[in-house]
NUTOR-989667 format. One record per atom (N, C-alpha, C, O): residue number from 1; residue in one letter; atom name; x, y, z. Coordinates in pm, whole numbers, always signed. Atoms other than C-alpha are relative to their C-alpha. Layout:
BEGIN
rec nr=NUM; rest=A; atom=CA; u=X; v=Y; w=Z
...
END
This chain:
BEGIN
rec nr=1; rest=M; atom=N; u=-66; v=+37; w=-123
rec nr=1; rest=M; atom=CA; u=+3077; v=-3833; w=-2539
rec nr=1; rest=M; atom=C; u=-23; v=+107; w=+105
rec nr=1; rest=M; atom=O; u=-56; v=+77; w=+220
rec nr=2; rest=F; atom=N; u=+20; v=-110; w=-93
rec nr=2; rest=F; atom=CA; u=+3052; v=-3490; w=-2379
rec nr=2; rest=F; atom=C; u=-144; v=+2; w=+50
rec nr=2; rest=F; atom=O; u=-168; v=+23; w=+169
rec nr=3; rest=T; atom=N; u=+141; v=-2; w=-37
rec nr=3; rest=T; atom=CA; u=+2672; v=-3509; w=-2381
rec nr=3; rest=T; atom=C; u=-31; v=-110; w=+101
rec nr=3; rest=T; atom=O; u=-103; v=-86; w=+198
rec nr=4; rest=A; atom=N; u=+22; v=+110; w=-95
rec nr=4; rest=A; atom=CA; u=+2672; v=-3848; w=-2206
rec nr=4; rest=A; atom=C; u=+57; v=+33; w=+137
rec nr=4; rest=A; atom=O; u=-7; v=+6; w=+239
rec nr=5; rest=S; atom=N; u=-61; v=-38; w=-127
rec nr=5; rest=S; atom=CA; u=+2907; v=-3720; w=-1938
rec nr=5; rest=S; atom=C; u=-82; v=+107; w=+70
rec nr=5; rest=S; atom=O; u=-102; v=+103; w=+191
rec nr=6; rest=R; atom=N; u=+82; v=-109; w=-56
rec nr=6; rest=R; atom=CA; u=+2696; v=-3410; w=-1888
rec nr=6; rest=R; atom=C; u=-131; v=-55; w=+55
rec nr=6; rest=R; atom=O; u=-174; v=-15; w=+163
rec nr=7; rest=L; atom=N; u=+125; v=+61; w=-47
rec nr=7; rest=L; atom=CA; u=+2377; v=-3617; w=-1858
rec nr=7; rest=L; atom=C; u=+23; v=-78; w=+129
rec nr=7; rest=L; atom=O; u=-62; v=-78; w=+218
rec nr=8; rest=E; atom=N; u=-31; v=+73; w=-122
rec nr=8; rest=E; atom=CA; u=+2545; v=-3835; w=-1597
rec nr=8; rest=E; atom=C; u=+16; v=+95; w=+118
rec nr=8; rest=E; atom=O; u=-32; v=+66; w=+228
rec nr=9; rest=V; atom=N; u=-16; v=-100; w=-106
rec nr=9; rest=V; atom=CA; u=+2642; v=-3529; w=-1393
rec nr=9; rest=V; atom=C; u=-136; v=+54; w=+44
rec nr=9; rest=V; atom=O; u=-163; v=+66; w=+164
rec nr=10; rest=I; atom=N; u=+133; v=-53; w=-32
rec nr=10; rest=I; atom=CA; u=+2288; v=-3391; w=-1414
rec nr=10; rest=I; atom=C; u=-83; v=-105; w=+74
rec nr=10; rest=I; atom=O; u=-150; v=-73; w=+172
rec nr=11; rest=A; atom=N; u=+75; v=+107; w=-67
rec nr=11; rest=A; atom=CA; u=+2135; v=-3727; w=-1318
rec nr=11; rest=A; atom=C; u=+51; v=-21; w=+142
rec nr=11; rest=A; atom=O; u=-29; v=-36; w=+235
rec nr=12; rest=N; atom=N; u=-56; v=+17; w=-135
rec nr=12; rest=N; atom=CA; u=+2373; v=-3766; w=-1024
rec nr=12; rest=N; atom=C; u=-45; v=+114; w=+92
rec nr=12; rest=N; atom=O; u=-79; v=+90; w=+207
rec nr=13; rest=R; atom=N; u=+32; v=-116; w=-82
rec nr=13; rest=R; atom=CA; u=+2296; v=-3416; w=-901
rec nr=13; rest=R; atom=C; u=-149; v=+9; w=+33
rec nr=13; rest=R; atom=O; u=-186; v=+32; w=+148
rec nr=14; rest=H; atom=N; u=+142; v=-28; w=-18
rec nr=14; rest=H; atom=CA; u=+1919; v=-3397; w=-950
rec nr=14; rest=H; atom=C; u=-88; v=-122; w=+25
rec nr=14; rest=H; atom=O; u=-191; v=-110; w=+91
rec nr=15; rest=L; atom=N; u=+82; v=+120; w=-18
rec nr=15; rest=L; atom=CA; u=+1787; v=-3752; w=-957
rec nr=15; rest=L; atom=C; u=+52; v=-88; w=+113
rec nr=15; rest=L; atom=O; u=-24; v=-124; w=+204
rec nr=16; rest=F; atom=N; u=-56; v=+90; w=-100
rec nr=16; rest=F; atom=CA; u=+2022; v=-3964; w=-750
rec nr=16; rest=F; atom=C; u=+56; v=+72; w=+122
rec nr=16; rest=F; atom=O; u=+62; v=+14; w=+231
rec nr=17; rest=G; atom=N; u=-56; v=-78; w=-110
rec nr=17; rest=G; atom=CA; u=+2175; v=-3689; w=-534
rec nr=17; rest=G; atom=C; u=-91; v=+10; w=+121
rec nr=17; rest=G; atom=O; u=-48; v=-15; w=+234
rec nr=18; rest=P; atom=N; u=+91; v=-8; w=-115
rec nr=18; rest=P; atom=CA; u=+1865; v=-3635; w=-318
rec nr=18; rest=P; atom=C; u=-17; v=-134; w=+72
rec nr=18; rest=P; atom=O; u=-52; v=-138; w=+190
rec nr=19; rest=L; atom=N; u=+7; v=+134; w=-60
rec nr=19; rest=L; atom=CA; u=+1866; v=-4012; w=-256
rec nr=19; rest=L; atom=C; u=+134; v=-43; w=+59
rec nr=19; rest=L; atom=O; u=+147; v=-153; w=+112
rec nr=20; rest=K; atom=N; u=-137; v=+29; w=-44
rec nr=20; rest=K; atom=CA; u=+2236; v=-3994; w=-164
rec nr=20; rest=K; atom=C; u=+58; v=-121; w=-71
rec nr=20; rest=K; atom=O; u=+122; v=-207; w=-11
rec nr=21; rest=M; atom=N; u=-47; v=+108; w=+85
rec nr=21; rest=M; atom=CA; u=+2316; v=-4228; w=-451
rec nr=21; rest=M; atom=C; u=+71; v=+60; w=-121
rec nr=21; rest=M; atom=O; u=+66; v=+181; w=-143
rec nr=22; rest=T; atom=N; u=-57; v=-38; w=+129
rec nr=22; rest=T; atom=CA; u=+2508; v=-4216; w=-779
rec nr=22; rest=T; atom=C; u=-47; v=-100; w=-104
rec nr=22; rest=T; atom=O; u=-105; v=-203; w=-70
rec nr=23; rest=I; atom=N; u=+37; v=+94; w=+106
rec nr=23; rest=I; atom=CA; u=+2450; v=-4380; w=-1113
rec nr=23; rest=I; atom=C; u=+72; v=-133; w=+21
rec nr=23; rest=I; atom=O; u=+13; v=-239; w=+2
rec nr=24; rest=S; atom=N; u=-76; v=+124; w=-23
rec nr=24; rest=S; atom=CA; u=+2725; v=-4631; w=-1030
rec nr=24; rest=S; atom=C; u=-63; v=-84; w=+110
rec nr=24; rest=S; atom=O; u=-74; v=-206; w=+97
rec nr=25; rest=S; atom=N; u=+64; v=+72; w=-111
rec nr=25; rest=S; atom=CA; u=+2556; v=-4722; w=-702
rec nr=25; rest=S; atom=C; u=-130; v=-65; w=-46
rec nr=25; rest=S; atom=O; u=-159; v=-179; w=-12
rec nr=26; rest=M; atom=N; u=+127; v=+56; w=+49
rec nr=26; rest=M; atom=CA; u=+2221; v=-4768; w=-876
rec nr=26; rest=M; atom=C; u=+24; v=-116; w=-97
rec nr=26; rest=M; atom=O; u=-51; v=-213; w=-97
rec nr=27; rest=K; atom=N; u=-33; v=+110; w=+90
rec nr=27; rest=K; atom=CA; u=+2382; v=-4984; w=-1145
rec nr=27; rest=K; atom=C; u=+32; v=-126; w=+79
rec nr=27; rest=K; atom=O; u=-10; v=-236; w=+43
rec nr=28; rest=I; atom=N; u=-34; v=+114; w=-84
rec nr=28; rest=I; atom=CA; u=+2522; v=-5208; w=-873
rec nr=28; rest=I; atom=C; u=-126; v=-60; w=+61
rec nr=28; rest=I; atom=O; u=-143; v=-182; w=+59
rec nr=29; rest=L; atom=N; u=+124; v=+51; w=-60
rec nr=29; rest=L; atom=CA; u=+2185; v=-5235; w=-697
rec nr=29; rest=L; atom=C; u=-87; v=-72; w=-101
rec nr=29; rest=L; atom=O; u=-140; v=-179; w=-73
rec nr=30; rest=R; atom=N; u=+84; v=+62; w=+104
rec nr=30; rest=R; atom=CA; u=+1999; v=-5310; w=-1019
rec nr=30; rest=R; atom=C; u=+61; v=-132; w=-49
rec nr=30; rest=R; atom=O; u=-11; v=-228; w=-75
rec nr=31; rest=L; atom=N; u=-68; v=+123; w=+42
rec nr=31; rest=L; atom=CA; u=+2259; v=-5569; w=-1123
rec nr=31; rest=L; atom=C; u=-21; v=-110; w=+104
rec nr=31; rest=L; atom=O; u=-51; v=-224; w=+69
rec nr=32; rest=L; atom=N; u=+20; v=+100; w=-106
rec nr=32; rest=L; atom=CA; u=+2235; v=-5744; w=-787
rec nr=32; rest=L; atom=C; u=-145; v=-44; w=+10
rec nr=32; rest=L; atom=O; u=-174; v=-158; w=+47
rec nr=33; rest=E; atom=N; u=+142; v=+36; w=+0
rec nr=33; rest=E; atom=CA; u=+1857; v=-5735; w=-810
rec nr=33; rest=E; atom=C; u=-27; v=-108; w=-106
rec nr=33; rest=E; atom=O; u=-106; v=-200; w=-83
rec nr=34; rest=K; atom=N; u=+18; v=+97; w=+108
rec nr=34; rest=K; atom=CA; u=+1878; v=-5928; w=-1137
rec nr=34; rest=K; atom=C; u=+76; v=-130; w=+24
rec nr=34; rest=K; atom=O; u=+27; v=-238; w=-8
rec nr=35; rest=M; atom=N; u=-89; v=+114; w=-8
rec nr=35; rest=M; atom=CA; u=+2164; v=-6163; w=-1048
rec nr=35; rest=M; atom=C; u=+5; v=-67; w=+139
rec nr=35; rest=M; atom=O; u=+72; v=-169; w=+154
rec nr=36; rest=D; atom=N; u=+7; v=+52; w=-137
rec nr=36; rest=D; atom=CA; u=+2096; v=-6228; w=-675
rec nr=36; rest=D; atom=C; u=+130; v=+22; w=+76
rec nr=36; rest=D; atom=O; u=+129; v=+92; w=+178
rec nr=37; rest=Q; atom=N; u=-129; v=-21; w=-68
rec nr=37; rest=Q; atom=CA; u=+2465; v=-6241; w=-575
rec nr=37; rest=Q; atom=C; u=+113; v=-4; w=-102
rec nr=37; rest=Q; atom=O; u=+108; v=-79; w=-199
rec nr=38; rest=L; atom=N; u=-117; v=-8; w=+87
rec nr=38; rest=L; atom=CA; u=+2795; v=-6155; w=-740
rec nr=38; rest=L; atom=C; u=+123; v=+31; w=+83
rec nr=38; rest=L; atom=O; u=+112; v=+79; w=+196
rec nr=39; rest=T; atom=N; u=-125; v=-41; w=-63
rec nr=39; rest=T; atom=CA; u=+3158; v=-6110; w=-650
rec nr=39; rest=T; atom=C; u=+29; v=+144; w=-46
rec nr=39; rest=T; atom=O; u=-23; v=+187; w=-149
rec nr=40; rest=P; atom=N; u=-37; v=-134; w=+46
rec nr=40; rest=P; atom=CA; u=+3307; v=-5758; w=-667
rec nr=40; rest=P; atom=C; u=+62; v=+0; w=-141
rec nr=40; rest=P; atom=O; u=+39; v=+92; w=-219
rec nr=41; rest=K; atom=N; u=-60; v=+9; w=+134
rec nr=41; rest=K; atom=CA; u=+3506; v=-5870; w=-972
rec nr=41; rest=K; atom=C; u=-108; v=-14; w=-107
rec nr=41; rest=K; atom=O; u=-98; v=+49; w=-213
rec nr=42; rest=E; atom=N; u=+109; v=+17; w=+96
rec nr=42; rest=E; atom=CA; u=+3187; v=-5981; w=-1150
rec nr=42; rest=E; atom=C; u=-78; v=+131; w=-17
rec nr=42; rest=E; atom=O; u=-120; v=+164; w=-128
rec nr=43; rest=I; atom=N; u=+67; v=-130; w=+8
rec nr=43; rest=I; atom=CA; u=+3025; v=-5647; w=-1067
rec nr=43; rest=I; atom=C; u=+81; v=+94; w=-87
rec nr=43; rest=I; atom=O; u=+26; v=+163; w=-173
rec nr=44; rest=M; atom=N; u=-89; v=-86; w=+78
rec nr=44; rest=M; atom=CA; u=+3326; v=-5463; w=-1209
rec nr=44; rest=M; atom=C; u=-6; v=-36; w=-148
rec nr=44; rest=M; atom=O; u=-9; v=+53; w=-233
rec nr=45; rest=E; atom=N; u=+5; v=+44; w=+140
rec nr=45; rest=E; atom=CA; u=+3313; v=-5671; w=-1528
rec nr=45; rest=E; atom=C; u=-132; v=+39; w=-66
rec nr=45; rest=E; atom=O; u=-135; v=+67; w=-186
rec nr=46; rest=N; atom=N; u=+132; v=-31; w=+55
rec nr=46; rest=N; atom=CA; u=+2941; v=-5599; w=-1573
rec nr=46; rest=N; atom=C; u=-26; v=+148; w=-17
rec nr=46; rest=N; atom=O; u=-85; v=+189; w=-117
rec nr=47; rest=I; atom=N; u=+33; v=-142; w=+9
rec nr=47; rest=I; atom=CA; u=+2924; v=-5226; w=-1504
rec nr=47; rest=I; atom=C; u=+118; v=+88; w=-36
rec nr=47; rest=I; atom=O; u=+101; v=+207; w=-64
rec nr=48; rest=G; atom=N; u=-118; v=-79; w=+31
rec nr=48; rest=G; atom=CA; u=+3280; v=-5115; w=-1571
rec nr=48; rest=G; atom=C; u=+52; v=+70; w=+124
rec nr=48; rest=G; atom=O; u=+3; v=+49; w=+235
rec nr=49; rest=G; atom=N; u=-62; v=-71; w=-112
rec nr=49; rest=G; atom=CA; u=+3492; v=-4891; w=-1355
rec nr=49; rest=G; atom=C; u=+127; v=-70; w=+45
rec nr=49; rest=G; atom=O; u=+167; v=-172; w=-10
rec nr=50; rest=T; atom=N; u=-124; v=+55; w=-52
rec nr=50; rest=T; atom=CA; u=+3804; v=-4957; w=-1159
rec nr=50; rest=T; atom=C; u=-26; v=-81; w=+126
rec nr=50; rest=T; atom=O; u=-132; v=-70; w=+187
rec nr=51; rest=K; atom=N; u=+10; v=+80; w=-122
rec nr=51; rest=K; atom=CA; u=+3864; v=-5199; w=-874
rec nr=51; rest=K; atom=C; u=-21; v=+91; w=+121
rec nr=51; rest=K; atom=O; u=-103; v=+61; w=+209
rec nr=52; rest=S; atom=N; u=+10; v=-96; w=-110
rec nr=52; rest=S; atom=CA; u=+3907; v=-4904; w=-639
rec nr=52; rest=S; atom=C; u=-139; v=+63; w=+7
rec nr=52; rest=S; atom=O; u=-197; v=+73; w=+115
rec nr=53; rest=N; atom=N; u=+132; v=-63; w=+4
rec nr=53; rest=N; atom=CA; u=+3583; v=-4736; w=-750
rec nr=53; rest=N; atom=C; u=-108; v=-96; w=+45
rec nr=53; rest=N; atom=O; u=-195; v=-60; w=+124
rec nr=54; rest=I; atom=N; u=+100; v=+100; w=-39
rec nr=54; rest=I; atom=CA; u=+3379; v=-5055; w=-716
rec nr=54; rest=I; atom=C; u=+10; v=-29; w=+150
rec nr=54; rest=I; atom=O; u=-92; v=-40; w=+218
rec nr=55; rest=S; atom=N; u=-21; v=+24; w=-142
rec nr=55; rest=S; atom=CA; u=+3531; v=-5119; w=-374
rec nr=55; rest=S; atom=C; u=-59; v=+113; w=+85
rec nr=55; rest=S; atom=O; u=-125; v=+87; w=+186
rec nr=56; rest=Q; atom=N; u=+56; v=-115; w=-73
rec nr=56; rest=Q; atom=CA; u=+3438; v=-4767; w=-258
rec nr=56; rest=Q; atom=C; u=-151; v=-1; w=-3
rec nr=56; rest=Q; atom=O; u=-216; v=+22; w=+99
rec nr=57; rest=R; atom=N; u=+146; v=+5; w=+14
rec nr=57; rest=R; atom=CA; u=+3083; v=-4800; w=-392
rec nr=57; rest=R; atom=C; u=-59; v=-110; w=+89
rec nr=57; rest=R; atom=O; u=-159; v=-89; w=+157
rec nr=58; rest=L; atom=N; u=+50; v=+110; w=-81
rec nr=58; rest=L; atom=CA; u=+3038; v=-5139; w=-223
rec nr=58; rest=L; atom=C; u=+9; v=+31; w=+149
rec nr=58; rest=L; atom=O; u=-82; v=-1; w=+225
rec nr=59; rest=D; atom=N; u=-14; v=-38; w=-141
rec nr=59; rest=D; atom=CA; u=+3171; v=-5009; w=+109
rec nr=59; rest=D; atom=C; u=-108; v=+99; w=+41
rec nr=59; rest=D; atom=O; u=-166; v=+86; w=+149
rec nr=60; rest=L; atom=N; u=+103; v=-98; w=-29
rec nr=60; rest=L; atom=CA; u=+2932; v=-4715; w=+94
rec nr=60; rest=L; atom=C; u=-139; v=-65; w=+5
rec nr=60; rest=L; atom=O; u=-218; v=-36; w=+95
rec nr=61; rest=L; atom=N; u=+129; v=+68; w=+3
rec nr=61; rest=L; atom=CA; u=+2635; v=-4934; w=+0
rec nr=61; rest=L; atom=C; u=-18; v=-90; w=+122
rec nr=61; rest=L; atom=O; u=-127; v=-102; w=+177
rec nr=62; rest=E; atom=N; u=+6; v=+86; w=-118
rec nr=62; rest=E; atom=CA; u=+2719; v=-5174; w=+282
rec nr=62; rest=E; atom=C; u=-22; v=+85; w=+126
rec nr=62; rest=E; atom=O; u=-101; v=+48; w=+213
rec nr=63; rest=K; atom=N; u=+14; v=-90; w=-115
rec nr=63; rest=K; atom=CA; u=+2751; v=-4889; w=+531
rec nr=63; rest=K; atom=C; u=-143; v=+52; w=+13
rec nr=63; rest=K; atom=O; u=-194; v=+69; w=+124
rec nr=64; rest=R; atom=N; u=+138; v=-49; w=+0
rec nr=64; rest=R; atom=CA; u=+2405; v=-4764; w=+432
rec nr=64; rest=R; atom=C; u=-104; v=-111; w=+14
rec nr=64; rest=R; atom=O; u=-223; v=-85; w=+23
rec nr=65; rest=G; atom=N; u=+91; v=+111; w=-22
rec nr=65; rest=G; atom=CA; u=+2256; v=-5111; w=+469
rec nr=65; rest=G; atom=C; u=-68; v=-53; w=-125
rec nr=65; rest=G; atom=O; u=-166; v=-127; w=-115
rec nr=66; rest=Y; atom=N; u=+60; v=+46; w=+125
rec nr=66; rest=Y; atom=CA; u=+2178; v=-5174; w=+101
rec nr=66; rest=Y; atom=C; u=+50; v=-137; w=-44
rec nr=66; rest=Y; atom=O; u=-22; v=-209; w=-114
rec nr=67; rest=I; atom=N; u=-58; v=+129; w=+39
rec nr=67; rest=I; atom=CA; u=+2408; v=-5475; w=+57
rec nr=67; rest=I; atom=C; u=+65; v=-66; w=+120
rec nr=67; rest=I; atom=O; u=+91; v=-3; w=+223
rec nr=68; rest=T; atom=N; u=-81; v=+73; w=-97
rec nr=68; rest=T; atom=CA; u=+2581; v=-5743; w=+260
rec nr=68; rest=T; atom=C; u=+111; v=-71; w=-77
rec nr=68; rest=T; atom=O; u=+95; v=-106; w=-194
rec nr=69; rest=K; atom=N; u=-112; v=+74; w=+58
rec nr=69; rest=K; atom=CA; u=+2914; v=-5908; w=+192
rec nr=69; rest=K; atom=C; u=+14; v=-128; w=+80
rec nr=69; rest=K; atom=O; u=+7; v=-127; w=+203
rec nr=70; rest=D; atom=N; u=-5; v=+130; w=-66
rec nr=70; rest=D; atom=CA; u=+2952; v=-6277; w=+267
rec nr=70; rest=D; atom=C; u=+105; v=-87; w=-67
rec nr=70; rest=D; atom=O; u=+108; v=-97; w=-190
rec nr=71; rest=N; atom=N; u=-99; v=+91; w=+58
rec nr=71; rest=N; atom=CA; u=+3242; v=-6518; w=+221
rec nr=71; rest=N; atom=C; u=-24; v=-143; w=+46
rec nr=71; rest=N; atom=O; u=+64; v=-227; w=+31
rec nr=72; rest=K; atom=N; u=+30; v=+133; w=-51
rec nr=72; rest=K; atom=CA; u=+3073; v=-6823; w=+373
rec nr=72; rest=K; atom=C; u=-40; v=-99; w=-109
rec nr=72; rest=K; atom=O; u=-46; v=-219; w=-82
rec nr=73; rest=K; atom=N; u=+47; v=+88; w=+107
rec nr=73; rest=K; atom=CA; u=+2959; v=-6964; w=+38
rec nr=73; rest=K; atom=C; u=+112; v=-64; w=-79
rec nr=73; rest=K; atom=O; u=+87; v=-139; w=-174
rec nr=74; rest=S; atom=N; u=-114; v=+49; w=+76
rec nr=74; rest=S; atom=CA; u=+3308; v=-7048; w=-79
rec nr=74; rest=S; atom=C; u=+104; v=-59; w=+95
rec nr=74; rest=S; atom=O; u=+115; v=-18; w=+210
rec nr=75; rest=D; atom=N; u=-112; v=+54; w=-78
rec nr=75; rest=D; atom=CA; u=+3599; v=-7258; w=+43
rec nr=75; rest=D; atom=C; u=+112; v=+102; w=+12
rec nr=75; rest=D; atom=O; u=+189; v=+100; w=+109
rec nr=76; rest=D; atom=N; u=-102; v=-104; w=+0
rec nr=76; rest=D; atom=CA; u=+3822; v=-6964; w=-42
rec nr=76; rest=D; atom=C; u=-52; v=+120; w=+79
rec nr=76; rest=D; atom=O; u=-142; v=+189; w=+32
rec nr=77; rest=K; atom=N; u=+48; v=-107; w=-87
rec nr=77; rest=K; atom=CA; u=+3776; v=-6712; w=+241
rec nr=77; rest=K; atom=C; u=+27; v=+139; w=-57
rec nr=77; rest=K; atom=O; u=-30; v=+237; w=-10
rec nr=78; rest=R; atom=N; u=-24; v=-129; w=+64
rec nr=78; rest=R; atom=CA; u=+3913; v=-6435; w=+18
rec nr=78; rest=R; atom=C; u=-109; v=+37; w=-97
rec nr=78; rest=R; atom=O; u=-124; v=+154; w=-131
rec nr=79; rest=K; atom=N; u=+105; v=-25; w=+97
rec nr=79; rest=K; atom=CA; u=+3621; v=-6470; w=-221
rec nr=79; rest=K; atom=C; u=-126; v=+49; w=+73
rec nr=79; rest=K; atom=O; u=-181; v=-22; w=+157
rec nr=80; rest=V; atom=N; u=+114; v=-63; w=-66
rec nr=80; rest=V; atom=CA; u=+3338; v=-6240; w=-116
rec nr=80; rest=V; atom=C; u=-116; v=+8; w=-98
rec nr=80; rest=V; atom=O; u=-98; v=+41; w=-215
rec nr=81; rest=Y; atom=N; u=+121; v=-15; w=+80
rec nr=81; rest=Y; atom=CA; u=+2982; v=-6249; w=-245
rec nr=81; rest=Y; atom=C; u=-80; v=+118; w=+53
rec nr=81; rest=Y; atom=O; u=-91; v=+138; w=+174
rec nr=82; rest=V; atom=N; u=+79; v=-117; w=-35
rec nr=82; rest=V; atom=CA; u=+2767; v=-5937; w=-248
rec nr=82; rest=V; atom=C; u=-146; v=-29; w=-32
rec nr=82; rest=V; atom=O; u=-178; v=-80; w=-139
rec nr=83; rest=R; atom=N; u=+144; v=+21; w=+18
rec nr=83; rest=R; atom=CA; u=+2389; v=-5954; w=-202
rec nr=83; rest=R; atom=C; u=-75; v=+124; w=+45
rec nr=83; rest=R; atom=O; u=-25; v=+201; w=+126
rec nr=84; rest=L; atom=N; u=+86; v=-108; w=-44
rec nr=84; rest=L; atom=CA; u=+2109; v=-5703; w=-166
rec nr=84; rest=L; atom=C; u=-66; v=-34; w=+133
rec nr=84; rest=L; atom=O; u=-96; v=-150; w=+160
rec nr=85; rest=T; atom=N; u=+81; v=+15; w=-120
rec nr=85; rest=T; atom=CA; u=+1941; v=-5651; w=+169
rec nr=85; rest=T; atom=C; u=-144; v=+38; w=-38
rec nr=85; rest=T; atom=O; u=-169; v=+79; w=-151
rec nr=86; rest=V; atom=N; u=+139; v=-41; w=+24
rec nr=86; rest=V; atom=CA; u=+1568; v=-5586; w=+200
rec nr=86; rest=V; atom=C; u=-4; v=+150; w=-32
rec nr=86; rest=V; atom=O; u=-76; v=+193; w=-122
rec nr=87; rest=T; atom=N; u=-7; v=-144; w=+23
rec nr=87; rest=T; atom=CA; u=+1648; v=-5214; w=+219
rec nr=87; rest=T; atom=C; u=+54; v=+29; w=-140
rec nr=87; rest=T; atom=O; u=+4; v=+119; w=-209
rec nr=88; rest=G; atom=N; u=-56; v=-17; w=+132
rec nr=88; rest=G; atom=CA; u=+1858; v=-5242; w=-96
rec nr=88; rest=G; atom=C; u=-98; v=-33; w=-110
rec nr=88; rest=G; atom=O; u=-102; v=+35; w=-213
rec nr=89; rest=K; atom=N; u=+102; v=+36; w=+99
rec nr=89; rest=K; atom=CA; u=+1578; v=-5414; w=-285
rec nr=89; rest=K; atom=C; u=-105; v=+110; w=-13
rec nr=89; rest=K; atom=O; u=-145; v=+145; w=-124
rec nr=90; rest=K; atom=N; u=+98; v=-109; w=+3
rec nr=90; rest=K; atom=CA; u=+1331; v=-5140; w=-187
rec nr=90; rest=K; atom=C; u=+57; v=+123; w=-68
rec nr=90; rest=K; atom=O; u=-12; v=+187; w=-147
rec nr=91; rest=S; atom=N; u=-65; v=-118; w=+57
rec nr=91; rest=S; atom=CA; u=+1577; v=-4866; w=-281
rec nr=91; rest=S; atom=C; u=+18; v=-16; w=-150
rec nr=91; rest=S; atom=O; u=-3; v=+79; w=-226
rec nr=92; rest=S; atom=N; u=-23; v=+27; w=+140
rec nr=92; rest=S; atom=CA; u=+1658; v=-5027; w=-614
rec nr=92; rest=S; atom=C; u=-130; v=+16; w=-80
rec nr=92; rest=S; atom=O; u=-131; v=+79; w=-186
rec nr=93; rest=K; atom=N; u=+128; v=-9; w=+69
rec nr=93; rest=K; atom=CA; u=+1294; v=-5057; w=-713
rec nr=93; rest=K; atom=C; u=-60; v=+140; w=+11
rec nr=93; rest=K; atom=O; u=-116; v=+192; w=-85
rec nr=94; rest=G; atom=N; u=+60; v=-132; w=-24
rec nr=94; rest=G; atom=CA; u=+1185; v=-4726; w=-560
rec nr=94; rest=G; atom=C; u=+61; v=+108; w=-85
rec nr=94; rest=G; atom=O; u=-10; v=+197; w=-132
rec nr=95; rest=C; atom=N; u=-68; v=-105; w=+77
rec nr=95; rest=C; atom=CA; u=+1443; v=-4518; w=-743
rec nr=95; rest=C; atom=C; u=-40; v=-7; w=-147
rec nr=95; rest=C; atom=O; u=-51; v=+97; w=-213
rec nr=96; rest=M; atom=N; u=+35; v=+14; w=+141
rec nr=96; rest=M; atom=CA; u=+1348; v=-4655; w=-1082
rec nr=96; rest=M; atom=C; u=-146; v=+36; w=-25
rec nr=96; rest=M; atom=O; u=-185; v=+55; w=-140
rec nr=97; rest=N; atom=N; u=+140; v=-37; w=+15
rec nr=97; rest=N; atom=CA; u=+981; v=-4571; w=-1017
rec nr=97; rest=N; atom=C; u=-21; v=+150; w=+14
rec nr=97; rest=N; atom=O; u=-134; v=+197; w=-3
rec nr=98; rest=T; atom=N; u=+15; v=-143; w=-18
rec nr=98; rest=T; atom=CA; u=+1050; v=-4201; w=-953
rec nr=98; rest=T; atom=C; u=+1; v=+73; w=-131
rec nr=98; rest=T; atom=O; u=-11; v=+195; w=-134
END
C-alpha cells in the first residue's frame, strides 16, 4: 500500500506535474476517451474518489478546456454529461505516449 502511494506521488510530481495534471485527471480523460460521455457519478463509480474530488477535477479540466459539461441530452436539467474536447483528446493520447 505504501509503495503504491509513493509511486502515485512520484508520478504526479515528475510525469503529470509538468503537464499540470494528476493521475486522477488522466484517469478521467482516458475514461472519457473510451466511453465518449459520462455523468460525474459514473466517473466517480469507475475511478473511485469522493464526489467533492471528482467535482474539483472536472471543474479544473473544464477550466483548462479539456472537457465540456452538457445537460441538453436529458429531460432532467440536473443531469450533466461530461465529454472530451479536441484539446482533451490530444492531451489524453499525448500523455500516454510520453
